[in-house]
C-alpha positions in Angstrom: 11.7 146.5 63.3 12.2 148.1 59.8 14.5 146.2 57.4 17.9 147.7 56.7 18.9 148.7 53.3 21.0 145.6 52.9 18.1 143.3 54.0 15.4 144.9 51.7 16.5 143.4 48.3 16.6 139.9 49.7 12.9 139.1 49.8 12.4 140.5 46.3 15.3 138.5 44.9 13.9 135.4 46.6 10.4 136.1 45.1 11.8 136.7 41.6 13.9 133.5 41.8 11.0 131.4 43.2 8.6 132.8 40.6 10.9 132.1 37.6 11.8 128.6 38.8 8.2 127.7 39.7 6.9 129.2 36.5 9.5 127.3 34.4 8.6 124.0 36.1 4.9 124.6 35.6 5.4 125.4 31.9 7.4 122.2 31.5 4.6 120.1 33.1 1.9 121.7 31.0 3.9 121.4 27.8 4.2 117.7 28.6 0.4 117.7 28.8 0.2 119.5 25.4 -1.1 122.7 27.1 0.5 126.0 26.2 3.3 127.0 28.6 1.6 130.3 29.6 -1.1 128.3 31.4 1.6 126.7 33.5 3.0 130.1 34.4 -0.5 131.4 35.5 -1.4 128.3 37.5 1.9 128.4 39.4 1.1 132.1 40.2 -2.3 131.1 41.5 -0.7 128.4 43.7 1.9 130.9 45.1 -0.4 133.9 45.3 -3.5 135.1 47.1 -5.7 132.2 45.9 -3.2 129.5 47.0 -0.2 129.4 49.4 0.0 133.3 49.7 3.8 133.2 49.4 3.4 136.0 46.9 1.4 138.5 48.9 -0.4 141.5 47.5 2.3 143.8 48.9 5.1 141.8 47.2 3.2 141.7 43.9 2.7 145.5 44.1 6.4 146.0 44.7 7.1 144.0 41.5 4.6 146.0 39.4 7.5 147.8 37.6 8.6 144.4 36.2 5.1 143.8 34.9 5.1 147.2 33.2 8.5 146.5 31.6 7.4 143.0 30.5 4.3 144.6 28.8 6.6 147.0 27.1 8.8 144.2 25.7 5.7 142.4 24.5 4.4 145.5 22.8 7.8 146.1 21.2 8.0 142.6 19.8 4.4 142.8 18.4 5.3 146.1 16.7 8.2 144.3 15.0 5.7 142.1 13.2 3.7 145.0 11.8 5.5 145.8 8.5 4.1 148.0 5.8 3.2 145.1 3.6 1.1 143.7 6.4 -1.2 146.8 6.3 -1.1 146.9 2.5 -2.3 143.2 2.4 -4.5 143.0 5.5 -5.3 146.7 6.5 -8.9 146.8 5.3 -9.6 143.3 6.8 -8.0 144.2 10.1 -10.0 147.4 10.6 -13.2 145.7 9.7 -12.6 142.7 12.0 -11.4 145.0 14.8 -14.6 147.1 14.8 -16.8 144.1 14.3 -15.4 141.9 17.1 -15.1 144.8 19.5 -18.7 146.1 19.1 -20.2 142.5 18.9 -18.5 141.7 22.2 -19.6 145.0 23.8 -23.2 144.3 22.8 -23.3 140.6 23.8 -21.7 141.1 27.2 -23.6 144.4 27.9 -27.0 142.9 27.1 -26.4 139.6 28.9 -24.9 141.1 32.1 -27.6 143.8 32.2 -30.3 141.2 32.2 -28.5 139.0 34.7 -28.0 141.9 37.1 -31.5 143.2 36.6 -32.7 139.7 37.7 -30.4 139.7 40.7 -30.9 143.3 41.9 -34.3 144.3 40.5 -32.8 147.8 39.6 -33.0 148.4 35.9 -30.9 151.6 35.7 -28.1 150.2 38.0 -28.0 147.0 36.0 -27.8 148.9 32.7 -25.0 151.1 34.0 -23.0 148.1 35.2 -23.8 146.2 32.0 -22.4 149.0 29.9 -19.2 149.1 31.8 -18.7 145.3 31.7 -19.4 145.3 28.0 -16.8 147.9 27.3 -14.2 146.0 29.5 -15.0 142.8 27.7 -13.9 144.2 24.3 -10.3 144.3 25.4 -8.0 141.4 24.5 -4.8 140.6 26.3 -1.9 140.5 23.8 0.6 138.9 26.1 -0.9 135.4 26.5 -2.1 135.2 22.9 1.3 136.3 21.4 3.2 134.0 23.8 1.4 131.0 22.2 2.1 132.2 18.7 5.8 132.5 19.5 5.9 129.2 21.4 4.5 127.3 18.4 6.3 129.3 15.7 3.2 130.3 13.9 3.2 132.1 10.6 0.5 132.9 8.0 -2.6 135.0 7.4 -4.3 134.0 10.6 -1.2 134.7 12.7 -0.6 138.1 11.0 -4.2 139.1 11.6 -4.0 138.1 15.2 -0.9 140.2 15.7 -2.6 143.3 14.2 -5.9 142.8 16.1 -4.4 142.4 19.5 -2.1 145.4 18.8 -5.1 147.7 18.3 -7.7 146.1 20.5 -6.8 148.1 23.6 -7.3 151.4 21.8 -10.9 150.4 20.7 -11.6 149.2 24.3 -10.6 152.5 25.7 -12.9 154.3 23.2 -15.8 152.0 24.1 -15.1 152.5 27.8 -15.1 156.3 27.5 -18.5 156.2 25.8 -19.9 153.7 28.3 -18.7 155.5 31.3 -20.4 158.7 30.1 -23.7 156.9 29.4 -23.5 155.0 32.8 -22.9 158.3 34.6 -26.0 159.8 33.0 -28.1 156.8 33.8 -27.1 157.0 37.5 -27.3 160.8 37.5 -23.6 161.0 38.7 -21.9 162.6 35.7 -22.3 165.8 33.7 -19.2 165.3 31.6 -20.1 165.2 27.9 -19.2 162.0 26.1 -17.4 164.0 23.5 -15.0 165.3 26.2 -14.3 161.8 27.5 -13.6 160.7 23.9 -11.3 163.6 23.3 -9.2 162.5 26.4 -9.0 159.0 25.0 -8.0 160.3 21.6 -5.2 162.5 23.1 -3.9 159.6 25.2 -3.9 157.3 22.1 -2.2 159.8 19.8 0.3 160.7 22.6 1.2 157.0 23.0 1.7 156.5 19.2 3.7 159.8 18.9 5.9 159.0 21.8 6.6 155.5 20.5 7.2 156.7 17.0 9.7 159.4 18.1 11.5 156.9 20.3 11.7 154.4 17.4 13.3 157.1 15.1 15.8 157.9 17.8 16.7 154.2 18.4 17.1 153.6 14.7 19.5 156.6 14.6 21.6 155.1 17.4 21.6 151.6 16.1 23.0 152.7 12.7 26.2 153.7 14.6 26.4 150.6 16.9 27.4 147.1 15.8 28.3 145.3 18.9 25.6 142.8 20.1 26.1 143.3 23.8 25.9 147.1 23.4 22.8 146.7 21.2 21.1 144.8 23.9 21.9 147.4 26.6 20.8 150.2 24.3 17.5 148.7 23.3 16.6 147.6 26.8 17.5 151.0 28.2 15.5 152.9 25.6 12.5 150.6 26.1 12.7 151.0 29.8 12.8 154.8 29.3 9.8 154.7 27.0 7.8 152.6 29.4 8.7 155.0 32.3 7.7 158.1 30.4 4.4 156.6 29.1 3.5 155.3 32.6 4.3 158.7 34.2 2.2 160.5 31.5 -0.7 158.1 32.1 -0.6 156.9 28.4 -0.9 153.3 27.1 2.6 151.9 27.5 1.8 148.8 25.3 0.6 151.1 22.4 3.7 153.3 22.9 6.1 150.3 22.8 4.2 148.8 19.8 4.6 152.1 17.9 8.4 152.1 18.8 8.8 148.5 17.5 6.7 149.1 14.3 8.7 152.3 13.5 12.0 150.6 14.0 11.0 147.5 11.9 9.8 149.7 9.0 12.7 152.2 9.0 15.3 149.4 9.0 13.8 146.1 8.0 17.1 144.3 7.9 19.2 146.1 10.5 16.4 145.9 13.1 16.5 142.1 13.1 19.5 142.1 15.4 17.7 144.4 17.9 14.6 142.2 18.0 16.7 139.0 18.2 18.6 140.3 21.3 15.4 141.4 23.0 13.8 138.0 22.3 16.8 136.2 23.7 16.6 138.3 26.9 12.8 138.3 27.3 12.0 134.7 28.4 12.6 135.3 32.2 10.5 138.5 32.0 7.6 136.6 30.4 7.8 133.9 33.1 7.8 136.4 35.9 5.0 138.5 34.3 2.6 135.6 34.0 3.3 134.2 37.4 2.5 137.7 38.9 -0.7 137.7 36.8 -1.7 134.5 38.5 -0.6 135.7 41.9 -2.6 138.8 41.6 -5.9 136.9 41.1 -7.7 136.4 44.4 -10.5 133.9 44.0 -11.0 133.2 47.7 -14.5 133.8 49.2 -16.1 134.6 45.9 -19.9 134.5 46.2 -21.7 131.9 44.1 -23.7 134.5 42.2 -20.5 136.3 41.2 -19.3 133.1 39.6 -22.7 132.8 37.8 -22.4 136.4 36.6 -18.8 135.6 35.5 -20.0 132.6 33.5 -22.6 134.9 31.8 -19.8 137.3 31.0 -17.5 134.6 29.6 -20.2 133.1 27.4 -21.2 136.5 26.1 -17.6 137.6 25.5 -16.6 134.4 23.8 -19.6 134.4 21.5 -19.1 138.1 20.8 -15.5 137.7 19.9 -16.1 134.7 17.6 -19.2 136.0 15.9 -17.7 139.5 15.4 -14.4 138.2 14.0 -16.3 135.9 11.7 -18.6 138.6 10.4 -15.7 141.1 9.9 -13.6 138.4 8.1 -16.5 137.4 5.9 -17.3 141.0 4.9 -13.7 141.5 3.7 -13.4 138.1 2.1 -10.7 136.8 4.3 -9.5 133.2 3.8 -11.4 130.4 5.5 -8.7 129.9 8.1 -9.2 133.5 9.4 -13.0 133.3 9.3 -13.1 130.0 11.2 -10.4 130.4 13.7 -9.6 134.1 14.4 -12.3 134.3 17.1 -10.7 131.5 19.1 -7.5 133.5 19.3 -9.1 136.5 21.0 -10.4 135.0 24.3 -7.7 136.1 26.7 -8.0 139.2 28.8 -5.8 140.6 31.6 -4.1 143.9 32.2 -6.3 146.4 30.4 -9.5 144.7 31.6 -8.3 144.8 35.2 -7.3 148.5 34.8 -10.6 149.4 33.3 -12.4 147.4 36.1 -10.6 149.6 38.7 -11.9 152.7 36.9 -15.4 151.3 36.6 -15.4 150.4 40.3 -14.7 154.0 41.1 -17.6 155.1 38.9 -20.0 152.9 40.9 -18.6 153.6 44.3 -21.8 155.5 45.6 -24.3 152.8 44.6 -26.0 150.8 47.3 -24.6 147.3 47.9 -26.1 144.0 46.7 -26.5 142.2 50.0 -23.1 142.3 51.6 -21.2 143.1 48.4 -20.7 146.6 47.0 -20.8 147.4 43.3 -17.1 148.2 43.1 -16.3 144.8 44.8 -18.7 143.1 42.4 -17.1 144.6 39.3 -13.6 143.7 40.5 -14.6 140.2 41.5 -16.3 139.5 38.2 -13.3 140.7 36.2 -10.9 138.8 38.4 -13.0 135.6 38.1 -13.4 136.0 34.3 -9.7 136.8 33.8 -8.9 133.5 35.6 -11.3 131.6 33.3 -10.3 133.1 30.0 -6.6 133.0 30.8 -7.0 129.3 31.3 -9.1 128.6 28.2 -7.6 131.3 26.0 -4.1 129.9 25.3 -5.3 126.4 24.5 -7.8 127.9 22.1 -5.1 129.8 20.3 -3.0 126.6 20.1 -5.9 124.7 18.6 -6.7 127.4 16.1 -3.2 127.8 14.7 -2.8 124.1 14.3 -6.2 123.7 12.6 -5.2 126.6 10.3 -2.0 124.8 9.4 0.2 127.7 10.5 2.0 126.2 13.5 5.7 125.5 12.9 6.0 127.7 9.8 8.1 130.5 11.3 11.2 128.5 12.4 14.9 129.0 12.2 17.6 126.5 11.6 18.3 126.4 15.3 14.6 125.6 15.9 14.8 122.7 13.5 17.9 121.4 15.2 16.2 121.4 18.5 13.0 119.7 17.3 14.3 117.1 15.0 15.9 113.8 15.9 19.1 112.3 14.4 17.0 109.6 12.8 14.7 112.1 11.1 17.4 113.4 8.8 19.8 110.5 8.6 20.2 109.0 5.1 19.9 105.3 4.6 23.4 103.9 5.0 25.4 101.7 2.6 26.5 98.9 4.9 29.3 96.4 4.4 30.1 93.2 6.3 33.5 92.8 7.8 34.3 89.8 5.6 33.0 91.4 2.3 35.7 91.4 -0.4 37.1 94.7 -1.6 36.0 94.1 -5.1 32.3 93.9 -4.0 32.8 97.0 -1.8 34.1 99.0 -4.8 31.3 97.9 -7.0 28.6 99.0 -4.5 30.1 102.5 -3.8 30.3 103.4 -7.5 26.6 104.4 -7.5 26.7 106.1 -4.0 27.3 109.7 -3.1 28.1 108.9 0.5 31.5 109.8 2.0 31.5 107.1 4.7 30.2 103.5 4.9 29.5 101.6 8.1 31.0 98.2 8.6 29.1 95.6 10.7 29.8 92.2 12.2 28.0 89.0 11.4 25.5 89.9 14.1 24.8 93.3 12.4 26.5 95.5 15.1 28.6 98.5 14.0 32.3 97.7 14.2 33.9 100.3 12.0 33.6 102.9 9.2 35.3 103.1 5.7 35.8 106.6 4.3 36.7 107.7 0.8 40.2 108.4 2.2 40.5 104.7 3.1 39.5 103.8 -0.5 42.2 106.0 -1.9 44.8 104.3 0.2 43.5 100.9 -1.0 44.7 101.7 -4.6 48.2 101.5 -3.3 47.6 97.9 -2.4 46.0 97.1 -5.8 48.0 93.8 -6.3 46.6 92.6 -3.0 43.0 93.7 -3.7 41.7 90.2 -4.3 42.7 89.2 -0.7 41.6 92.5 1.0 38.3 92.6 3.0 36.2 95.5 4.3 37.7 94.7 7.7 41.2 95.5 6.4 40.1 99.0 5.3 37.8 100.1 8.1 38.7 102.5 10.9 37.1 102.2 14.4 33.9 104.3 14.4 34.7 107.8 15.8 31.4 107.9 17.6 27.8 107.2 16.9 24.4 108.9 17.5 21.2 107.0 18.4 18.1 107.4 16.2 16.2 109.2 18.9 19.0 111.5 19.9 18.2 115.2 19.4 19.8 116.4 16.1 21.4 119.4 17.8 23.3 117.1 20.1 24.5 115.0 17.1 25.7 118.0 15.2 27.4 119.4 18.3 29.3 116.1 18.6 30.4 116.3 15.0 31.6 119.9 15.5 33.5 119.0 18.7 35.3 116.0 17.0 35.8 117.7 13.7 33.8 115.1 11.9 32.0 115.4 8.5 29.9 112.3 9.1 28.4 110.3 12.0 26.8 106.9 12.0 23.4 106.5 13.5 22.5 103.3 15.4 19.2 102.0 16.6 19.8 102.6 20.3 22.3 102.7 23.1 22.5 98.9 23.3 21.3 98.0 19.8 24.3 99.0 17.7 22.8 98.2 14.3 23.4 101.1 11.9 20.1 102.7 10.7 21.4 105.8 9.1 24.3 108.1 8.3 24.6 111.9 9.1 26.7 113.8 6.7 27.2 117.4 7.6 26.7 119.0 4.2 23.6 116.8 3.5 22.1 117.7 6.9 22.6 121.4 6.3 21.2 121.1 2.8 18.1 119.4 4.1 17.6 122.0 6.9 17.8 124.8 4.3 15.3 123.0 2.0 12.9 122.5 5.0 13.2 126.2 6.0 12.5 127.2 2.4 9.5 124.8 2.2 7.9 126.1 5.3 8.4 129.8 4.4 6.9 129.1 0.9 3.9 127.4 2.6 3.3 130.5 4.8 3.6 132.8 1.7 1.3 130.7 -0.4 -1.5 130.5 2.1 -4.4 132.5 0.6 -4.6 136.2 1.6 -8.3 136.5 0.6 -11.1 134.1 -0.1 -10.8 135.0 -3.8 -7.3 133.6 -3.8 -8.3 130.3 -2.2 -7.9 127.4 -4.7 -11.2 125.8 -5.6 
């Protein structure tokens, strides 16, 4: 019996909710294991999808494909926001050199290795060469989503991060060009195509230019509208609506929606560098559930059941060739343009992931080889799809940890943080100042002598056992002057007030600051633990804010002072 209109949305809503909850849980588990969260999303997708429990069936995943398109549009838009004019002025020559070098190196490495492997398996040289050409072209594509997610997760900033953003932004365009050339050559090898290579390249050029022009025009229009709009909620609705419209048009036209969204983001960021911050911030705050759903669906779409052993062997050859090609090509391109050591050494490790574009090209390649005789019981189209599916699984698992390792080794992790990020990552004990502590029975004269050289506004008072029993503030000291004739008999106990509250040393700083705001406090004592009430520090609101500002400035200066070229590297 067909489902009614009221019943139809229910399964999709259940799937969306299950995917987001499961993906979030998986991300939390993998973060605990110090593995990037995107791996957790994909693994949960594998468990729920065709490879695992089959809760997310192929039909359901296909029905959710529009969400994947929109998530890719959001990712492209956010990458475009990182591509300012000064990035291309400083890194433009290096980026183009590295892009061409790593793309062609990967194409050659995978093409040659897969051709030899298939020749050995099939014994047909022409067929193996045709398949090798197509696999080499597919291998040159890099998935921006998983790579960029790790950069954002670890708040990376610096030459390596900037270069990665630029490379993954343009890698798909190069992959399409290489695929157009390879498809033409493969067709000629197999006697199946008479379409000139120049014609295929012209189609790719028109698609690329159309995507960029569409995104640029949309960015101009969005900037025009944002100049007349100042409410945050309406800004979110406008940006999301325009982005969805852009993705829909690009998809209907058969153009690269990531490239179009990237051009839109880059246009907006360069037309209005300051005003566009609010637009990117609201999209970022909205995007997390989309990313979770997108990567869970990526994992659910991978079907690794009943994969022949020789397919896994060919996939291993593909992964080895692709990884080596990416690393060697990136190293050569960075060396030719005298990039800093961090880019030369670690850029290749940030380019291992592949996903959407590779899978799309594999579908096109499988159609090109549809008429070839099967290898045993497996047809060539099935072989191409199986290899790309298996390798996508492998590189999506090893790619994100490689990016994490690279940005930490390059010293760029944690340099692109905001005050809110610091509040979430720091503990109260990390920023608390050493307290000036008084005993309950300490005479007022000694107390006054000790505070003369202190800039604190509050002073913890402890019992003989060292436990916090009260706090003396500057206001308490001012009142003590009225009882000056009795000063010789006054003790710290006589001036102190009960402690308003206290934070523990391991309590998140954001919770301690929220407690101070809720109670209208300018200070908060910090104790060793929930049961151990010994004061170990003092939080003063102004001092904390000053320290956070200094830390933000220090990290940004570190990112700015990282060498741009090898010539600028200190000896």
